[in-house]
Structures are given as C-alpha cells and as structure tokens.
C-alpha positions as CSV (number, residue, x, y, z in Angstrom):
1,M,-53.8,-69.1,-124.8
2,D,-50.9,-67.2,-125.6
3,I,-46.6,-68.5,-126.3
4,N,-46.0,-66.7,-123.1
5,E,-49.0,-68.3,-120.7
6,W,-47.8,-72.1,-122.0
7,R,-43.7,-71.2,-121.4
8,I,-45.2,-69.8,-117.7
9,R,-46.7,-73.5,-116.9
10,I,-43.5,-75.2,-118.6
11,D,-41.2,-73.2,-116.2
12,E,-43.9,-74.4,-113.1
13,L,-43.5,-77.8,-114.8
14,N,-39.7,-77.4,-114.6
15,D,-39.5,-76.1,-110.9
16,E,-41.6,-79.3,-110.2
17,L,-39.7,-81.4,-112.0
18,M,-36.4,-80.1,-110.2
19,S,-38.2,-80.7,-106.7
20,L,-39.0,-84.5,-107.8
21,L,-35.5,-85.2,-109.0
22,N,-34.0,-83.6,-106.1
23,K,-36.1,-85.8,-103.9
24,R,-35.0,-88.9,-105.8
25,A,-31.3,-87.8,-105.4
26,T,-31.9,-87.8,-101.5
27,Y,-33.3,-91.2,-101.6
28,A,-30.3,-92.5,-103.9
29,A,-27.8,-90.6,-101.6
30,E,-29.4,-93.1,-98.4
31,I,-29.5,-96.0,-101.2
32,G,-25.7,-95.3,-101.5
33,K,-25.5,-95.6,-97.9
34,I,-26.9,-98.7,-97.6
35,K,-24.6,-100.3,-100.5
36,K,-21.5,-98.8,-98.7
37,Q,-22.0,-100.4,-95.6
38,K,-22.8,-103.7,-97.2
39,G,-19.8,-103.2,-99.6
40,L,-22.0,-103.4,-102.6
41,P,-21.1,-101.3,-106.0
42,V,-22.7,-98.4,-106.7
43,F,-24.0,-99.2,-110.3
44,D,-26.5,-102.0,-110.2
45,E,-26.8,-103.0,-113.9
46,G,-29.9,-105.1,-113.4
47,R,-31.3,-102.8,-111.6
48,E,-30.9,-100.3,-113.8
49,Q,-32.4,-102.1,-116.9
50,S,-35.3,-103.2,-114.8
51,V,-35.8,-99.6,-114.3
52,L,-35.7,-98.8,-118.5
53,N,-37.7,-101.4,-118.8
54,L,-40.3,-100.5,-116.7
55,V,-40.5,-96.8,-117.5
56,A,-41.3,-98.0,-121.6
57,E,-44.0,-100.4,-120.4
58,K,-45.5,-97.3,-118.7
59,A,-44.7,-94.8,-121.6
60,A,-46.3,-97.1,-124.0
61,K,-49.5,-97.7,-122.0
62,A,-49.8,-94.2,-121.1
63,G,-49.0,-92.6,-124.6
64,G,-48.7,-89.1,-125.5
65,P,-46.2,-87.5,-127.7
66,L,-43.2,-88.7,-125.8
67,S,-41.9,-92.1,-127.1
68,P,-41.0,-95.1,-124.5
69,E,-37.4,-94.8,-125.9
70,S,-37.3,-91.4,-124.9
71,F,-38.4,-92.2,-121.3
72,Q,-35.4,-94.4,-121.6
73,N,-32.8,-92.2,-123.0
74,I,-34.3,-89.6,-120.0
75,F,-34.1,-92.1,-117.2
76,R,-31.0,-92.7,-118.2
77,V,-29.6,-89.9,-117.9
78,I,-31.4,-89.4,-114.4
79,M,-30.0,-92.5,-113.0
80,E,-26.4,-91.4,-114.1
81,E,-26.3,-88.3,-112.5
82,T,-28.2,-89.7,-109.5
83,R,-25.6,-92.3,-109.1
84,K,-22.8,-89.7,-108.5
85,V,-24.8,-88.5,-105.0
86,E,-24.6,-92.5,-104.0
87,E,-20.9,-92.3,-104.0
C-alpha cells in the first residue's frame, strides 16, 4: 500500500472519530442539563479522574503504539472541550 492509500484510511478514521466525538458531546450536553436541574457543577474532578484511570488501564491492556499517558492526554482534551457543551 502506498502513502496515499494510508492517508485515505486515516481520513476515513478521522470522519469516524469526528462522528463519535459529536455523539459523545451530545450525551455530555444531556448530562449538563441534568446537572443544571440538580444544581451540580459542570466539572466533576472525581469522575474525570476515574475516566482517565480507566482509559490508562484499557490502553495498557490493549497495547499498541500509543501509551496509556498518550490516551490520558487525548481524553483530558476531549473532556475539557466536551465540558463546554455541558454549560
């Protein structure tokens, strides 16, 4: 396979990732509504740390070129951006 074919595959994955991230943000917006109704803060440090720990565990078990720390960094940004739609 040549470089262009690999790039096409990456572009397809990017489309899938964008769709999944938008779906995740939609769920987060619904959670934000519930939090607002219950007077809860948008930021839940315990929950976010739990997600980061779980992501690291799963990444370590799965193996692959990305480290658990890399996945934690990615998810940290995802959660930060998603929090914006919860407000």
